[in-house]
CHARMM-style PDB file with segment names, atoms N, HN, CA, C and O in Angstrom:
ATOM      1  N   MET     1       0.939  -1.269   0.092  1.00  0.00      PROA
ATOM      2  CA  MET     1      -0.404  -0.193  -0.048  1.00  0.00      PROA
ATOM      3  C   MET     1       1.059   1.086  -0.115  1.00  0.00      PROA
ATOM      4  O   MET     1       2.143   0.908   0.440  1.00  0.00      PROA
ATOM      5  N   LEU     2       0.746   2.085  -0.785  1.00  0.00      PROA
ATOM      6  HN  LEU     2      -0.135   2.230  -1.236  1.00  0.00      PROA
ATOM      7  CA  LEU     2       1.069   3.360  -0.815  1.00  0.00      PROA
ATOM      8  C   LEU     2       3.029   3.238  -1.227  1.00  0.00      PROA
ATOM      9  O   LEU     2       4.006   3.767  -0.697  1.00  0.00      PROA
ATOM     10  N   GLU     3       2.881   2.307  -2.370  1.00  0.00      PROA
ATOM     11  HN  GLU     3       2.087   1.878  -2.801  1.00  0.00      PROA
ATOM     12  CA  GLU     3       4.407   2.038  -2.344  1.00  0.00      PROA
ATOM     13  C   GLU     3       5.082   3.418  -3.091  1.00  0.00      PROA
ATOM     14  O   GLU     3       6.241   3.778  -2.884  1.00  0.00      PROA
ATOM     15  N   GLU     4       4.326   3.972  -3.810  1.00  0.00      PROA
ATOM     16  HN  GLU     4       3.385   3.679  -3.977  1.00  0.00      PROA
ATOM     17  CA  GLU     4       5.260   4.972  -4.211  1.00  0.00      PROA
ATOM     18  C   GLU     4       5.506   6.297  -3.430  1.00  0.00      PROA
ATOM     19  O   GLU     4       5.963   7.281  -4.012  1.00  0.00      PROA
ATOM     20  N   TYR     5       5.237   6.308  -2.281  1.00  0.00      PROA
ATOM     21  HN  TYR     5       4.865   5.509  -1.808  1.00  0.00      PROA
ATOM     22  CA  TYR     5       5.745   7.151  -0.999  1.00  0.00      PROA
ATOM     23  C   TYR     5       6.821   6.681  -0.541  1.00  0.00      PROA
ATOM     24  O   TYR     5       7.141   5.498  -0.665  1.00  0.00      PROA
ATOM     25  N   ASP     6       7.601   7.675   0.123  1.00  0.00      PROA
ATOM     26  HN  ASP     6       7.341   8.636   0.223  1.00  0.00      PROA
ATOM     27  CA  ASP     6       8.862   7.585   0.724  1.00  0.00      PROA
ATOM     28  C   ASP     6       8.280   7.128   2.187  1.00  0.00      PROA
ATOM     29  O   ASP     6       7.089   7.338   2.420  1.00  0.00      PROA
ATOM     30  N   ALA     7       9.360   6.321   3.468  1.00  0.00      PROA
ATOM     31  HN  ALA     7      10.327   6.150   3.279  1.00  0.00      PROA
ATOM     32  CA  ALA     7       8.742   5.949   4.448  1.00  0.00      PROA
ATOM     33  C   ALA     7       8.455   7.240   5.499  1.00  0.00      PROA
ATOM     34  O   ALA     7       7.825   7.124   6.550  1.00  0.00      PROA
ATOM     35  N   LEU     8       8.847   8.070   5.166  1.00  0.00      PROA
ATOM     36  HN  LEU     8       9.358   8.164   4.312  1.00  0.00      PROA
ATOM     37  CA  LEU     8       8.521   9.406   5.860  1.00  0.00      PROA
ATOM     38  C   LEU     8       7.643  10.392   4.853  1.00  0.00      PROA
ATOM     39  O   LEU     8       8.154  10.914   3.862  1.00  0.00      PROA
ATOM     40  N   LEU     9       6.434  10.554   5.187  1.00  0.00      PROA
ATOM     41  HN  LEU     9       6.020  10.130   5.993  1.00  0.00      PROA
ATOM     42  CA  LEU     9       5.385  11.682   4.288  1.00  0.00      PROA
ATOM     43  C   LEU     9       5.652  12.824   4.830  1.00  0.00      PROA
ATOM     44  O   LEU     9       6.168  12.909   5.945  1.00  0.00      PROA
ATOM     45  N   THR    10       5.389  13.658   4.235  1.00  0.00      PROA
ATOM     46  HN  THR    10       4.970  13.589   3.329  1.00  0.00      PROA
ATOM     47  CA  THR    10       5.216  15.202   4.300  1.00  0.00      PROA
ATOM     48  C   THR    10       3.877  15.611   4.460  1.00  0.00      PROA
ATOM     49  O   THR    10       3.152  14.826   3.848  1.00  0.00      PROA
ATOM     50  N   VAL    11       3.124  16.662   5.119  1.00  0.00      PROA
ATOM     51  HN  VAL    11       3.714  17.299   5.616  1.00  0.00      PROA
ATOM     52  CA  VAL    11       2.044  17.082   5.047  1.00  0.00      PROA
ATOM     53  C   VAL    11       0.889  17.067   3.983  1.00  0.00      PROA
ATOM     54  O   VAL    11      -0.302  16.782   4.110  1.00  0.00      PROA
ATOM     55  N   GLN    12       1.842  17.586   2.561  1.00  0.00      PROA
ATOM     56  HN  GLN    12       2.809  17.817   2.458  1.00  0.00      PROA
ATOM     57  CA  GLN    12       1.162  17.668   1.253  1.00  0.00      PROA
ATOM     58  C   GLN    12       0.860  16.379   1.154  1.00  0.00      PROA
ATOM     59  O   GLN    12      -0.310  16.068   0.930  1.00  0.00      PROA
ATOM     60  N   GLU    13       1.907  15.339   1.309  1.00  0.00      PROA
ATOM     61  HN  GLU    13       2.858  15.592   1.492  1.00  0.00      PROA
ATOM     62  CA  GLU    13       1.449  13.684   0.939  1.00  0.00      PROA
ATOM     63  C   GLU    13       0.349  13.245   1.760  1.00  0.00      PROA
ATOM     64  O   GLU    13      -0.340  12.281   1.424  1.00  0.00      PROA
ATOM     65  N   LEU    14       0.160  13.852   2.742  1.00  0.00      PROA
ATOM     66  HN  LEU    14       0.719  14.635   3.014  1.00  0.00      PROA
ATOM     67  CA  LEU    14      -0.919  12.899   3.640  1.00  0.00      PROA
ATOM     68  C   LEU    14      -2.255  13.267   3.441  1.00  0.00      PROA
ATOM     69  O   LEU    14      -3.179  12.489   3.680  1.00  0.00      PROA
ATOM     70  N   ARG    15      -2.474  14.827   2.861  1.00  0.00      PROA
ATOM     71  HN  ARG    15      -1.723  15.459   2.667  1.00  0.00      PROA
ATOM     72  CA  ARG    15      -3.359  15.206   2.348  1.00  0.00      PROA
ATOM     73  C   ARG    15      -3.432  14.673   1.140  1.00  0.00      PROA
ATOM     74  O   ARG    15      -4.632  14.400   1.093  1.00  0.00      PROA
ATOM     75  N   GLU    16      -2.926  14.294   0.004  1.00  0.00      PROA
ATOM     76  HN  GLU    16      -1.952  14.516   0.042  1.00  0.00      PROA
ATOM     77  CA  GLU    16      -3.106  13.269  -1.094  1.00  0.00      PROA
ATOM     78  C   GLU    16      -3.794  12.251  -0.558  1.00  0.00      PROA
ATOM     79  O   GLU    16      -4.966  12.030  -0.862  1.00  0.00      PROA
ATOM     80  N   ILE    17      -3.175  11.599   0.222  1.00  0.00      PROA
ATOM     81  HN  ILE    17      -2.223  11.778   0.469  1.00  0.00      PROA
ATOM     82  CA  ILE    17      -3.451  10.377   0.217  1.00  0.00      PROA
ATOM     83  C   ILE    17      -4.765  10.073   0.813  1.00  0.00      PROA
ATOM     84  O   ILE    17      -5.508   9.208   0.352  1.00  0.00      PROA
ATOM     85  N   LEU    18      -5.092  10.929   2.034  1.00  0.00      PROA
ATOM     86  HN  LEU    18      -4.488  11.632   2.409  1.00  0.00      PROA
ATOM     87  CA  LEU    18      -6.461  11.109   2.584  1.00  0.00      PROA
ATOM     88  C   LEU    18      -7.487  11.990   1.914  1.00  0.00      PROA
ATOM     89  O   LEU    18      -8.665  12.017   2.269  1.00  0.00      PROA
ATOM     90  N   ASN    19      -7.047  12.621   1.050  1.00  0.00      PROA
ATOM     91  HN  ASN    19      -6.089  12.599   0.762  1.00  0.00      PROA
ATOM     92  CA  ASN    19      -8.106  13.420   0.303  1.00  0.00      PROA
ATOM     93  C   ASN    19      -8.563  14.223   1.465  1.00  0.00      PROA
ATOM     94  O   ASN    19      -9.682  14.047   1.946  1.00  0.00      PROA
ATOM     95  N   VAL    20      -7.809  15.012   1.883  1.00  0.00      PROA
ATOM     96  HN  VAL    20      -6.900  15.154   1.492  1.00  0.00      PROA
ATOM     97  CA  VAL    20      -8.465  16.058   3.142  1.00  0.00      PROA
ATOM     98  C   VAL    20      -7.552  17.694   2.889  1.00  0.00      PROA
ATOM     99  O   VAL    20      -6.501  17.825   2.261  1.00  0.00      PROA
ATOM    100  N   GLY    21      -8.104  18.460   3.379  1.00  0.00      PROA
ATOM    101  HN  GLY    21      -8.958  18.353   3.889  1.00  0.00      PROA
ATOM    102  CA  GLY    21      -7.597  19.681   3.453  1.00  0.00      PROA
ATOM    103  C   GLY    21      -6.616  20.133   4.171  1.00  0.00      PROA
ATOM    104  O   GLY    21      -6.346  19.175   4.895  1.00  0.00      PROA
ATOM    105  N   ARG    22      -5.839  21.065   4.460  1.00  0.00      PROA
ATOM    106  HN  ARG    22      -6.058  21.843   3.872  1.00  0.00      PROA
ATOM    107  CA  ARG    22      -4.897  22.058   5.208  1.00  0.00      PROA
ATOM    108  C   ARG    22      -4.987  21.497   6.637  1.00  0.00      PROA
ATOM    109  O   ARG    22      -4.346  20.774   7.400  1.00  0.00      PROA
ATOM    110  N   GLY    23      -6.271  22.304   6.589  1.00  0.00      PROA
ATOM    111  HN  GLY    23      -6.792  22.891   5.970  1.00  0.00      PROA
ATOM    112  CA  GLY    23      -6.420  22.267   8.550  1.00  0.00      PROA
ATOM    113  C   GLY    23      -6.817  20.984   8.949  1.00  0.00      PROA
ATOM    114  O   GLY    23      -6.535  20.564  10.072  1.00  0.00      PROA
ATOM    115  N   SER    24      -7.578  20.186   7.960  1.00  0.00      PROA
ATOM    116  HN  SER    24      -7.807  20.528   7.049  1.00  0.00      PROA
ATOM    117  CA  SER    24      -7.857  18.731   8.593  1.00  0.00      PROA
ATOM    118  C   SER    24      -6.613  18.128   8.657  1.00  0.00      PROA
ATOM    119  O   SER    24      -6.369  17.532   9.706  1.00  0.00      PROA
ATOM    120  N   ALA    25      -5.824  18.136   7.853  1.00  0.00      PROA
ATOM    121  HN  ALA    25      -6.022  18.620   7.000  1.00  0.00      PROA
ATOM    122  CA  ALA    25      -4.470  17.189   8.314  1.00  0.00      PROA
ATOM    123  C   ALA    25      -3.603  17.630   9.433  1.00  0.00      PROA
ATOM    124  O   ALA    25      -3.145  16.999  10.386  1.00  0.00      PROA
ATOM    125  N   TYR    26      -3.468  19.154   9.000  1.00  0.00      PROA
ATOM    126  HN  TYR    26      -3.840  19.667   8.227  1.00  0.00      PROA
ATOM    127  CA  TYR    26      -2.801  19.577  10.882  1.00  0.00      PROA
ATOM    128  C   TYR    26      -3.698  19.062  11.753  1.00  0.00      PROA
ATOM    129  O   TYR    26      -3.073  18.377  12.563  1.00  0.00      PROA
ATOM    130  N   GLU    27      -5.060  19.055  12.025  1.00  0.00      PROA
ATOM    131  HN  GLU    27      -5.568  19.611  11.367  1.00  0.00      PROA
ATOM    132  CA  GLU    27      -5.768  19.036  13.305  1.00  0.00      PROA
ATOM    133  C   GLU    27      -5.452  17.067  13.425  1.00  0.00      PROA
ATOM    134  O   GLU    27      -5.634  16.519  14.512  1.00  0.00      PROA
ATOM    135  N   LEU    28      -5.134  16.500  12.577  1.00  0.00      PROA
ATOM    136  HN  LEU    28      -4.986  16.945  11.694  1.00  0.00      PROA
ATOM    137  CA  LEU    28      -5.273  15.028  12.742  1.00  0.00      PROA
ATOM    138  C   LEU    28      -3.280  14.761  13.211  1.00  0.00      PROA
ATOM    139  O   LEU    28      -2.824  13.749  13.743  1.00  0.00      PROA
ATOM    140  N   LEU    29      -2.513  15.960  12.809  1.00  0.00      PROA
ATOM    141  HN  LEU    29      -2.883  16.782  12.377  1.00  0.00      PROA
ATOM    142  CA  LEU    29      -1.581  15.437  13.418  1.00  0.00      PROA
ATOM    143  C   LEU    29      -1.497  16.066  14.851  1.00  0.00      PROA
ATOM    144  O   LEU    29      -0.984  15.540  15.839  1.00  0.00      PROA
ATOM    145  N   LYS    30      -2.168  17.431  14.765  1.00  0.00      PROA
ATOM    146  HN  LYS    30      -2.585  17.858  13.963  1.00  0.00      PROA
ATOM    147  CA  LYS    30      -1.899  18.249  16.631  1.00  0.00      PROA
ATOM    148  C   LYS    30      -2.422  17.487  17.569  1.00  0.00      PROA
ATOM    149  O   LYS    30      -1.910  17.409  18.685  1.00  0.00      PROA
ATOM    150  N   GLN    31      -3.795  16.659  17.133  1.00  0.00      PROA
ATOM    151  HN  GLN    31      -4.211  16.722  16.226  1.00  0.00      PROA
ATOM    152  CA  GLN    31      -4.576  15.739  17.923  1.00  0.00      PROA
ATOM    153  C   GLN    31      -3.657  14.257  18.530  1.00  0.00      PROA
ATOM    154  O   GLN    31      -3.945  13.546  19.493  1.00  0.00      PROA
ATOM    155  N   GLY    32      -2.510  14.141  17.586  1.00  0.00      PROA
ATOM    156  HN  GLY    32      -2.277  14.719  16.804  1.00  0.00      PROA
ATOM    157  CA  GLY    32      -2.412  12.859  17.470  1.00  0.00      PROA
ATOM    158  C   GLY    32      -3.114  11.875  17.098  1.00  0.00      PROA
ATOM    159  O   GLY    32      -2.885  10.742  17.522  1.00  0.00      PROA
ATOM    160  N   GLU    33      -3.897  12.090  16.410  1.00  0.00      PROA
ATOM    161  HN  GLU    33      -4.083  13.011  16.065  1.00  0.00      PROA
ATOM    162  CA  GLU    33      -4.781  11.100  15.672  1.00  0.00      PROA
ATOM    163  C   GLU    33      -3.868   9.851  14.765  1.00  0.00      PROA
ATOM    164  O   GLU    33      -4.024   8.630  14.773  1.00  0.00      PROA
ATOM    165  N   ILE    34      -2.727  10.835  13.892  1.00  0.00      PROA
ATOM    166  HN  ILE    34      -2.600  11.827  13.885  1.00  0.00      PROA
ATOM    167  CA  ILE    34      -1.705  10.011  13.111  1.00  0.00      PROA
ATOM    168  C   ILE    34      -0.243  10.548  13.892  1.00  0.00      PROA
ATOM    169  O   ILE    34       0.213  11.686  13.779  1.00  0.00      PROA
ATOM    170  N   PRO    35       0.318   9.514  14.646  1.00  0.00      PROA
ATOM    171  CA  PRO    35       1.560   9.858  15.047  1.00  0.00      PROA
ATOM    172  C   PRO    35       2.450  10.289  14.159  1.00  0.00      PROA
ATOM    173  O   PRO    35       2.720   9.669  13.129  1.00  0.00      PROA
ATOM    174  N   ALA    36       3.008  11.469  14.525  1.00  0.00      PROA
ATOM    175  HN  ALA    36       2.789  11.972  15.361  1.00  0.00      PROA
ATOM    176  CA  ALA    36       4.386  11.953  13.516  1.00  0.00      PROA
ATOM    177  C   ALA    36       5.410  12.962  14.499  1.00  0.00      PROA
ATOM    178  O   ALA    36       5.365  12.971  15.729  1.00  0.00      PROA
ATOM    179  N   PHE    37       6.227  13.703  13.755  1.00  0.00      PROA
ATOM    180  HN  PHE    37       6.264  13.696  12.755  1.00  0.00      PROA
ATOM    181  CA  PHE    37       7.339  14.345  14.475  1.00  0.00      PROA
ATOM    182  C   PHE    37       7.555  15.676  13.655  1.00  0.00      PROA
ATOM    183  O   PHE    37       7.201  15.782  12.481  1.00  0.00      PROA
ATOM    184  N   ARG    38       8.118  16.601  14.315  1.00  0.00      PROA
ATOM    185  HN  ARG    38       8.405  16.515  15.269  1.00  0.00      PROA
ATOM    186  CA  ARG    38       8.744  17.896  13.181  1.00  0.00      PROA
ATOM    187  C   ARG    38      10.391  17.870  13.502  1.00  0.00      PROA
ATOM    188  O   ARG    38      11.131  17.810  14.484  1.00  0.00      PROA
ATOM    189  N   ILE    39      10.459  17.930  12.472  1.00  0.00      PROA
ATOM    190  HN  ILE    39       9.858  17.979  11.675  1.00  0.00      PROA
ATOM    191  CA  ILE    39      12.220  18.755  12.346  1.00  0.00      PROA
ATOM    192  C   ILE    39      11.963  20.027  12.049  1.00  0.00      PROA
ATOM    193  O   ILE    39      11.312  20.328  11.049  1.00  0.00      PROA
ATOM    194  N   GLY    40      12.492  20.990  12.962  1.00  0.00      PROA
ATOM    195  HN  GLY    40      13.021  20.746  13.775  1.00  0.00      PROA
ATOM    196  CA  GLY    40      12.030  22.525  12.601  1.00  0.00      PROA
ATOM    197  C   GLY    40      10.577  22.731  12.470  1.00  0.00      PROA
ATOM    198  O   GLY    40       9.700  22.388  13.262  1.00  0.00      PROA
ATOM    199  N   LYS    41      10.465  23.329  11.375  1.00  0.00      PROA
ATOM    200  HN  LYS    41      11.177  23.607  10.731  1.00  0.00      PROA
ATOM    201  CA  LYS    41       8.916  23.422  11.176  1.00  0.00      PROA
ATOM    202  C   LYS    41       8.095  22.166  10.385  1.00  0.00      PROA
ATOM    203  O   LYS    41       6.870  22.079  10.308  1.00  0.00      PROA
ATOM    204  N   ASN    42       8.878  21.411   9.934  1.00  0.00      PROA
ATOM    205  HN  ASN    42       9.874  21.482   9.996  1.00  0.00      PROA
ATOM    206  CA  ASN    42       8.408  20.529   8.864  1.00  0.00      PROA
ATOM    207  C   ASN    42       7.693  19.200   9.789  1.00  0.00      PROA
ATOM    208  O   ASN    42       8.448  18.568  10.527  1.00  0.00      PROA
ATOM    209  N   TRP    43       6.663  18.930   9.736  1.00  0.00      PROA
ATOM    210  HN  TRP    43       6.050  19.444   9.136  1.00  0.00      PROA
ATOM    211  CA  TRP    43       6.248  17.602   9.806  1.00  0.00      PROA
ATOM    212  C   TRP    43       6.495  16.299   9.332  1.00  0.00      PROA
ATOM    213  O   TRP    43       6.138  16.206   8.157  1.00  0.00      PROA
ATOM    214  N   LYS    44       6.892  15.418   9.716  1.00  0.00      PROA
ATOM    215  HN  LYS    44       7.182  15.493  10.670  1.00  0.00      PROA
ATOM    216  CA  LYS    44       7.295  14.264   9.207  1.00  0.00      PROA
ATOM    217  C   LYS    44       6.244  12.777   9.557  1.00  0.00      PROA
ATOM    218  O   LYS    44       6.324  12.306  10.691  1.00  0.00      PROA
ATOM    219  N   ILE    45       5.616  12.337   8.877  1.00  0.00      PROA
ATOM    220  HN  ILE    45       5.551  12.719   7.956  1.00  0.00      PROA
ATOM    221  CA  ILE    45       4.572  11.374   9.401  1.00  0.00      PROA
ATOM    222  C   ILE    45       5.040   9.873   8.555  1.00  0.00      PROA
ATOM    223  O   ILE    45       5.355   9.810   7.366  1.00  0.00      PROA
ATOM    224  N   PRO    46       4.997   8.999   9.298  1.00  0.00      PROA
ATOM    225  CA  PRO    46       5.920   7.776   9.087  1.00  0.00      PROA
ATOM    226  C   PRO    46       4.464   7.210   8.253  1.00  0.00      PROA
ATOM    227  O   PRO    46       3.252   7.274   8.458  1.00  0.00      PROA
ATOM    228  N   LYS    47       5.315   6.666   7.269  1.00  0.00      PROA
ATOM    229  HN  LYS    47       6.299   6.614   7.102  1.00  0.00      PROA
ATOM    230  CA  LYS    47       3.624   6.105   6.197  1.00  0.00      PROA
ATOM    231  C   LYS    47       2.930   5.086   7.113  1.00  0.00      PROA
ATOM    232  O   LYS    47       1.713   4.915   7.193  1.00  0.00      PROA
ATOM    233  N   ASP    48       4.184   4.232   8.002  1.00  0.00      PROA
ATOM    234  HN  ASP    48       5.172   4.371   7.937  1.00  0.00      PROA
ATOM    235  CA  ASP    48       3.200   3.084   8.258  1.00  0.00      PROA
ATOM    236  C   ASP    48       2.023   3.259   9.473  1.00  0.00      PROA
ATOM    237  O   ASP    48       1.201   2.419   9.841  1.00  0.00      PROA
ATOM    238  N   ALA    49       2.264   4.861  10.044  1.00  0.00      PROA
ATOM    239  HN  ALA    49       2.932   5.543   9.745  1.00  0.00      PROA
ATOM    240  CA  ALA    49       1.592   5.370  11.077  1.00  0.00      PROA
ATOM    241  C   ALA    49      -0.063   5.744  10.144  1.00  0.00      PROA
ATOM    242  O   ALA    49      -1.197   5.750  10.622  1.00  0.00      PROA
ATOM    243  N   VAL    50       0.302   5.978   8.938  1.00  0.00      PROA
ATOM    244  HN  VAL    50       1.224   5.973   8.550  1.00  0.00      PROA
ATOM    245  CA  VAL    50      -1.010   6.188   7.844  1.00  0.00      PROA
ATOM    246  C   VAL    50      -1.841   5.279   7.518  1.00  0.00      PROA
ATOM    247  O   VAL    50      -3.059   5.325   7.690  1.00  0.00      PROA
ATOM    248  N   ILE    51      -1.093   4.236   6.932  1.00  0.00      PROA
ATOM    249  HN  ILE    51      -0.103   4.199   6.792  1.00  0.00      PROA
ATOM    250  CA  ILE    51      -1.489   2.836   6.489  1.00  0.00      PROA
ATOM    251  C   ILE    51      -2.515   2.550   8.165  1.00  0.00      PROA
ATOM    252  O   ILE    51      -3.734   2.448   8.303  1.00  0.00      PROA
ATOM    253  N   HSD    52      -1.426   2.493   9.188  1.00  0.00      PROA
ATOM    254  HN  HSD    52      -0.436   2.576   9.076  1.00  0.00      PROA
ATOM    255  CA  HSD    52      -2.686   2.442  10.465  1.00  0.00      PROA
ATOM    256  C   HSD    52      -3.609   3.039  10.594  1.00  0.00      PROA
ATOM    257  O   HSD    52      -4.588   2.366  10.915  1.00  0.00      PROA
ATOM    258  N   TYR    53      -3.804   4.348  10.455  1.00  0.00      PROA
ATOM    259  HN  TYR    53      -3.008   4.894  10.194  1.00  0.00      PROA
ATOM    260  CA  TYR    53      -5.177   4.915  10.446  1.00  0.00      PROA
ATOM    261  C   TYR    53      -5.800   4.577   9.480  1.00  0.00      PROA
ATOM    262  O   TYR    53      -6.970   4.408   9.823  1.00  0.00      PROA
ATOM    263  N   ILE    54      -5.624   4.337   8.199  1.00  0.00      PROA
ATOM    264  HN  ILE    54      -4.674   4.474   7.920  1.00  0.00      PROA
ATOM    265  CA  ILE    54      -6.857   4.117   7.207  1.00  0.00      PROA
ATOM    266  C   ILE    54      -7.143   2.878   7.357  1.00  0.00      PROA
ATOM    267  O   ILE    54      -8.228   2.535   6.887  1.00  0.00      PROA
ATOM    268  N   SER    55      -6.154   1.631   8.158  1.00  0.00      PROA
ATOM    269  HN  SER    55      -5.273   1.909   8.540  1.00  0.00      PROA
ATOM    270  CA  SER    55      -6.859   0.365   8.392  1.00  0.00      PROA
ATOM    271  C   SER    55      -7.616   0.795   9.270  1.00  0.00      PROA
ATOM    272  O   SER    55      -8.635   1.071   8.636  1.00  0.00      PROA
ATOM    273  N   GLN    56      -7.843   1.097  10.586  1.00  0.00      PROA
ATOM    274  HN  GLN    56      -7.016   0.873  11.101  1.00  0.00      PROA
ATOM    275  CA  GLN    56      -8.714   1.537  11.590  1.00  0.00      PROA
ATOM    276  C   GLN    56      -9.914   2.013  11.200  1.00  0.00      PROA
ATOM    277  O   GLN    56     -10.949   1.819  11.838  1.00  0.00      PROA
ATOM    278  N   TRP    57      -9.828   2.760   9.970  1.00  0.00      PROA
ATOM    279  HN  TRP    57      -8.987   2.917   9.452  1.00  0.00      PROA
ATOM    280  CA  TRP    57     -11.398   3.200   9.570  1.00  0.00      PROA
ATOM    281  C   TRP    57     -11.686   2.528   8.352  1.00  0.00      PROA
ATOM    282  O   TRP    57     -12.444   2.989   7.499  1.00  0.00      PROA
ATOM    283  N   GLN    58     -11.126   1.511   8.267  1.00  0.00      PROA
ATOM    284  HN  GLN    58     -10.510   1.137   8.960  1.00  0.00      PROA
ATOM    285  CA  GLN    58     -11.783   0.475   7.231  1.00  0.00      PROA
ATOM    286  C   GLN    58     -12.219  -0.638   8.098  1.00  0.00      PROA
ATOM    287  O   GLN    58     -13.056  -1.504   7.842  1.00  0.00      PROA
ATOM    288  N   ASN    59     -11.336  -0.429   9.438  1.00  0.00      PROA
ATOM    289  HN  ASN    59     -10.656   0.275   9.646  1.00  0.00      PROA
ATOM    290  CA  ASN    59     -12.277  -1.598  10.333  1.00  0.00      PROA
ATOM    291  C   ASN    59     -13.287  -1.275  10.993  1.00  0.00      PROA
ATOM    292  O   ASN    59     -13.959  -2.138  11.558  1.00  0.00      PROA
ATOM    293  N   HSD    60     -13.584  -0.012  11.049  1.00  0.00      PROA
ATOM    294  HN  HSD    60     -13.039   0.690  10.590  1.00  0.00      PROA
ATOM    295  CA  HSD    60     -14.693   0.918  12.014  1.00  0.00      PROA
ATOM    296  C   HSD    60     -15.896   0.839  10.779  1.00  0.00      PROA
ATOM    297  O   HSD    60     -17.102   0.673  10.965  1.00  0.00      PROA
ATOM    298  N   LEU    61     -15.314   0.980   9.698  1.00  0.00      PROA
ATOM    299  HN  LEU    61     -14.335   1.116   9.547  1.00  0.00      PROA
ATOM    300  CA  LEU    61     -16.727   0.652   8.753  1.00  0.00      PROA
ATOM    301  C   LEU    61     -17.314  -0.755   8.561  1.00  0.00      PROA
ATOM    302  O   LEU    61     -18.450  -0.842   8.094  1.00  0.00      PROA
ATOM    303  N   HSD    62     -16.847  -1.513   8.781  1.00  0.00      PROA
ATOM    304  HN  HSD    62     -15.924  -1.442   9.161  1.00  0.00      PROA
ATOM    305  CA  HSD    62     -17.160  -2.783   8.302  1.00  0.00      PROA
ATOM    306  C   HSD    62     -17.738  -3.589   9.902  1.00  0.00      PROA
ATOM    307  OT1 HSD    62     -18.115  -4.761   9.903  1.00  0.00      PROA
TER     308      HSD     62
END
């Protein structure tokens, strides 16, 4: 899943994957819904954390 992306994602990539706006992406990060960390001003989001987040929603919908 998401093979075309590196192991660490940017906020822009997160937005593309989840098809959400800028504000929604930052809220997910700030609230800890998707574990991530910052290097300087830039968020780094582990791809595995995004995959886990997506799988939780898929399980929730079934």
